[in-house]
N, C-alpha and C positions, 0 to 999 in steps of 0.2 A: 617681519611681513614682507613680503613683496605686495605693492603697491597694484590694484586692479591697472591694466592698459585698455580699455575699452572706454571710446568715445571721447571727447575734447580733454585731455589731461588737464590736471590744477594744478595751476602757475602757468597756465599758457598767457602770453600776450596779451594783452589787452587790444580796443581800437589803435589809439594812438602810434601804440609801440610797431602795431602791425605795418601801418602805414606809412612808418620809419624804415622798418625791416623792408618794406617793397620799393623805397626810391633807393637809400642803398645799395639794394641788389640789383635794378634797373641801371643805375650809374657805373657798375661792376660788370654789368655786363656789356654794357655799351662799350666800356674800358679796353672791356678783353677784346671783344668783336673790331672794334677798330684795330687793334695794334696787332691782332693775325692778321686780320687782312692787308692792311698798309704797311705794316713795319712800326718799331716804337717810335722812330723818330718821326714821323712824319704825322702823330697823334697827338694835338695838344688838347689843353680844357676845355677851351672854348666848343673845340672839335667833339667831345666826351658830352658835353653839357647838351650841345644841340641835337645828337645821338639820341639823348632820353627827354629830350623836349623838356629840358627845366633851366634857369637861368646860370649862370657861371655863380652865381652870388648861392644860390641852391648847392650846389657841387661841392665849395668852397666851406658852408656847414657840415659838410657829409664827411671830406676828406683835404689834406695837403695837398696831396700833389696824385698823379695817374699812377702809379705806383703802389700807392695805399689805397685807392679802387681797386685795382687787379686784386690783390691780398685779399681783400676785405669781401671778395665773392667765395675766397675757400670758408672762412667764418660763418658767412650766412649760410651755405652749403649743410657746414655742418652742426650749424642751429636745426637746421632740415632734417638731418637725420638725426639727431639727441629727440625730435620733437615725433618723427618715425617709429622711433626705437620703441619711445613711451608709448606708442597706440598699436603696437605690435598685440597677439594675445597673449595674455596673461602667464600660459601656460606652456607659451613656448619658448625650448631652448635659448638660452639668452646669445649665443653664438649665431644660432638660424634669426634670429631675430636684426641683431649686427649685420648679419650680411642681405638680408631682405632691405634695411632700411639704406646701407650704404650702396649698394645697387639702386634702389627707388631714387636717389638724387647723383649719383656719379652718372652715371648711366644710360644714353634716349634708348627709345623703345626698338628700334633697329641696330644697335649696337653690334648684335652679334651677327649681323649681315656681312658679308664680304666685302673687303676696300675699295673703294672705287676713288676715281682720280681726284671728286673733290672733299672726300675724308681725305687723302693723302696731302693735295693743297694745305687743308686746314693744319694737320699734324707737325707739318712743317713749319706752316706761322706760330703753332704754339711752344714748339722745340726752340726757336729763334726767340719769341718773346719768353719765355722763361729763362734763357741764357744774360737775359739781361741783369748787369751787375746792381742796377738802382734796385733789382724788387729782393735782393736776397734778403735782406734788415724787414723790410716788412712782411716779408713772405714767413719767416722766423717768427716776427712777435705774430700773425695769423695764427700760426701752427700752436702756440702757445696760448691764445685762445679760444680756437677750437677742441683744444685737449680739455682745457677746463670746463667748458658749458657741455661737453658728451661726457664727463666724467660724473657730473650733476644727475645726465640722466641716466647713466649706468649705475649711480649709487639709488637714488627711486626706486628702477626699476629692479635691483637685486637687495634693497633696504639696509644698504651699508651704508657707511657716514665716508665722506672724501675728506671729513679732518682728522677720521678717527681708524679709519682703514686704509690700507694701502691698494686694495682691492681695486676700486672703481678708476683711481689716478693710473691702474698699472694698465687696465683694458684698455682706456682712454690712449693711453700713448702708444698701448701696440696698434691700437686701430688706425690711428692717424700714421703711425710707420708703414702701416700694411699696406695702406689707400698711396703713400708715398713711394712706396717701391713700388707696386700695380702702374701709375701713373707713370715713371720710369721706365717699367720694362715696356710699356705697349707705345710709349715713345720711343726709345732708343734702341728696342730690339731691332737684328739685323733683318728681321722675317717681321714686317708689321701686324701687333696682337690686337683686335679689339680691346678695348681697357674691360669689357664687360667681362670676358675669356678671365682677364689677368686677376680680377678682383675675385674672381669665383675660386681661381685657385688660389689665393694668396687666402681668402676666409676658409676655403675647406681643410688647408695644412693649415691654421692656427686653430681650428675646431678638433682636429685630430690630435693637437697636441705639438705640434712642429714635428712628427718623427724623421728621422733619418731616412733621404729617398731611399 
């Protein structure tokens, strides 16, 4: 039986856990923002901590370095996608719910607007940051953690079991891959493509069963 998705989902994090998530998110966002704006080599842990208005000791309580802090942003975003999925109307088709949840967390409200010079500079900074070899291992670990969290939400939403059914794990893996493809397409296309448009195309094709064009 599909669990109700109205109101606060059962199993939502308590106050302490939410505070920890907020701190992790603030540190991750500070690390990403600084590395995109100033370049990987110019950003130190001290600078990230100052940007997030916490001590270096607090930073080290959460992360071993800036690569882990940056990758953690993806895990946190997928946690919010999972939360949003469980909050969608119970009768809504799963892939519609997933599309809304992903777009709500990956795409800012103005993401469908034409690109401007500021956006182009930001995208170029993101491209350079993601090309850093030091990030590769942390991003792989983050993807694995993000898929597990999303799989558990899909299982609750569909009345399946991550331990006994392949379905929720498969859906989570497909969503993670689809998001990665959309981000890559948005960043590396010959003609800049807003991330919102790329994600919408990805989820429309997934919902249709990936028919041959």
